[in-house]
Structure formats: C-alpha cells, structure tokens
N, C-alpha and C positions, 0 to 999 in steps of 0.2 A: 117444466119442461123446456126449459132452455139450459139448463146444465150441461148439455153436450154439443152448444151454439156457440160459436164465437163471430162476433160482427167485425169485420174490418173497414168498410167503409163504402159510402152508398148504398147498392145491392148486395154489396159481396158479401157472405156468409160460408162460413165450415160447420158441418156437422160430423161427430164423430162417435161410432158409441158400436159393440158387437162386434168390433175387427173390424169396421168400416170407417172409412175417411170421405166424404163429400162434400165437394163445393159447389155453390150457385153464384153464376156471376164473380168470380172471382177476379179481383181487385184490389191492390194496393194490401196484398200479403206482407203481413211481419215476422210470420214464424212460420215459413212456407215446409207442411207434413206433405208427403205422398200422396197424390190423389186415387184413391180407387174410380170414382166419378165423380165427372163435371157436368156440370148441367146450365147451358147459357140460355138466355131469355130472346137477347136481339142482339143484333150487330154492331149496336152505338160503343164508342171505344172506352165507356166507363160499364160495358158489361162484356163486353168482349175483348179483353187486354191477353195479348199472344202471347205477350212479355212474361205475366204474370202463370200463364197456363202452361209455360216452359220451367218454371221454376217449381212446378208441384208434380208435372206431366209424367208418368214412368210408361217403359213399353207395354204392362198392362192397363194403364186407365182407358176406361171407356168415357166418350165424352157424347152428349145431347145435346144437340139444337136445331133449331129452325137452317130451313134451305141456305140462306146467305150466309150463314155460321159457319156452315160445313163448306163453303167455297173456302173461307180462309184458313181452314186450318185443313194437316194432313194427319192420317193413322186411323185409327177407330173412331168412325164418328156416326152414330145415328142421327139420321134428320126426322125432324118433326114438325109438324103441324098444329092448330087448336083440333079439339077431337081426337086425338089419338091416345092410345093407351100403349107404354112399351113397359119393357122388363129389361134392364141391364145389371147386369153383375149381384142379380137377386133383388134389386129392388124395383118397383112397379111404380112407374110415373103415368101423372095423367094428365095431359095438355090441354088449357083452357085459354082463351083467348085474352090478349090485351091490346089494347089500341086504345086512340084517345077518339073523341066524340067532341070535346070543347073547341069552337069554331076557332080560337082563338092558339090553338096547336095542333090542329088537323094534322099537318104536315112533317110534326114530329114521328109519332107510330103510325101510322096508317094503317089501317084494318087490310088493307090490300097485301102487306108486308107478311103476314102469316105468322106474326111473332106470337111470343107464349108464356105463358106462368106454366106454374107447375103444381100439381099436387102430389105428395109423398107419403108414404107411410114407410116410415122409419121407428124401428123397436116398438111399434104397437103407436104411435102420438102420429096423426096425421096432421102434415104440414103444407101450407098452402103458400108458395114463395110467387107476388104479383105481377113481379115484371115489373115493366112501366106501362101504366094504364091509367084511363079514366074508369069513372064508374061507371059502367055498361051493363046492362038488363042481366048479360049473362053470367055476370058473376055473382048476381045474387044467390043462387043455388049453390054455390061451392060451401061447402060442408069441412070443420078443420076444427083441428084442438088449437092450433096456434096460429095464425094470419101474418107474413109480413105484407103490411099493404104500403108503397109509396107515397107521401106525406107532402113533400118541397115544393108543391105547384112549379109555374113555369111549363118542365115538360109532362109533369104528370098531373095527378089531383092535389091538392092543396088540404089541410091539415081537416077541416070542414066537411070536403066533400069526402076524403078518405074516410072520415067519423063516420057521412050517411051509407056507404059500403059495410063501414065494420057490423051498423047496427043493421045492414037488410041479412047482412050473412049470418049473424051472431058466431063468430066462434068463440072458443073454450078461450082463448088469451092473443090479441092483437099486438104487432109487433110494428111499431113506424119505420121504414127506411129511406133513404133517396132524400135526404135533406143535410144540410150543413154542407156540402161539398160541391156537387155540381150546380144543385139550386136549392134555394130555401136556407133557413137558418138552424143553429141549434133549439133555438127557441118551438119550434115546430115539434117536435116530440112531445112536451110536454102540452102543445095547445090543441093536436091531435087528443092525447090522453083525457085531456077535460071532455072535448068537444064530443068523445066518443060514449061518457059515459050513458045506460052503464054496465055497458062491454068492457070487460076488467084488460087494461092494456100494460105493459109492462116497455119501457122506454130503457133501451140496452146502451150500452155506453162503447162504445168503437174503438178499436185497437190504436186505429191512426186519429189525430186531434182534429177536429173539426177545420176547414178551411175558409169557412164562412161567416160573418157575422151574424 
C-alpha cells in the first residue's frame, strides 16, 4: 500500500499513480515532480513551505488548505475546514480536525485555528494524513487502509499516545511521521511500532537524513 508513496521528511509525502501526483505538506523535496494537487494541513513552516511549493507548482496545480494557509498563497487554492468534503482534480478529500489537547502544547495547534488532517481515496486505497494533532476523540472514528500519524512528541502525540490512537482507529497499516526532524528522534518510529501492536506498522525511510538524534 506504500509502493506509490515517498516520505521526504517530517510530514511531507508524495503519492503517485494513475497519472496523478499529489503532495501532502511538501517540505524538503529531494526530487521535485510537478504536482497536480498539493494539500496543506496547517500554516507552520514545516508544513507550509512556499519555497518547496514553488518547486513543484505549475499553472495547473490545485492547492487545498485551511484559511490561514490560503492567505499565504496565490493561485488556485481551495479553502477547507474540519468537516468539509471537497473534490479537487478528481480526488475526494474529507477534512478532519487536528489540534492539541495536552496542557503543555495547547498553544501549538489550538482547536480555534481550524486546522485539518485529510482522508483521501487514491486508486482504491484510503489514506489518512493526520497533520499535527493529539489523540482527540473525533479521530477514533476515522477508518483508513493507511494512517500517517505524528509520533515525535513536543508538538504532537508521542509514540505511546499515537499508538493509543492507532489502536482505537485500527487502520490496515499505520505509518509514523513527524519525528527525527523538528521533534523527537529516529527511535520514535520503532517505539511507535512496538507500542501500537497488534496494529500493523511500517516504518518508512525518509529521503532526507534525520536531523535529530
């Protein structure tokens, strides 16, 4: 289910298939390929990276993101909020909440910002990209074949908290992200895999070298 997926770093992914190239939170792109669709979860620099967007953007590229993301970008940008369902370039996206509830990080991703994660059906596989979030009750109802979950702690769930969400969601496959770069360490991926059992987990290798130890 990950054959079509490239992980660049942090929460930046690319999906390619059926003549479509889609990016999620592109940052640190190592081999730019023109984008048909770019989805941004929120306005932090490691998710909304205008320089990387310009590397992959063409006159036909469609961009999707929350209101404060749209304010930073020109062109064809579809504004979304939690609860929205949109269709862009033939791809249907369901937008789900992404925010913090842990006391020590309430100011990083507040609910009032209306930032999002995305549920996408791509070539018959349902992918969930959580953005930056804690284990919030709304997410336990998300059903997906593949769930990309932040595990690095500090700004998001740590491996154990993310494992709790993975068990509640029970995806076909869980993939850790958002660790080893801005927060967390490379060890968080395997730690999440161990804690999430019996949920199947695949720890991907980023195209960029990890920046934290």
